[in-house]
Phi, psi and omega in degrees: 000313177304308178312316177294319177304309182303316180293324180292321181290316179288330175293319177295317181295320183301325182297324185263353187272189183293131174241015178084015182259048182274334187289340176290330179294326182287323179295328178294313181299317182294312180297323178294322177293322182291317181296317178300323176292326182288313185287335182277322191236314200279329185278166176304320188247039176298161175293327179296315182293315178295325174296316172304310183292330177289320176300308180301316184302311183299313180300314177293331172293329174288322176300310177304314178304316180293320183284331178288326178293319180294321178300318180296317177298311177293327178288327178294322186289317188277345186261346180262119185297326188288314176299327181293319182290322173304316183287327174293313176302316181296315175304312181295319181293313183287318191258323182263352179071019180284150177230164179282169173289132182089359174270154179243128181259129176247123187259131174246118174278153181275152178288347178294333175291320180286325179284350179283329188283339191281000000 
């Protein structure tokens, strides 16, 4: 009787033990590793590409905010009559040599105009 019990017990244990089916698990790990490599680096929608696109998006948003601030400043300057008058006066004074009443303008010519004639 004991002999039969041992055989039955060995049979039960052998059913749940190692049966040599280890190779499919290795293929699963290899396939999983290949997929991670492809999804992480190689594909067009890889994790690395997504990370680069997020960095580019953040940089472009910062640039957009800067340009919008410049646009607000320019719109404020063009819509304010006092600022427009000051800009026009500065351009006339600096580029055209105009003066306010009572001012004296001294024109200083550069030396390059005199050396050309020699």
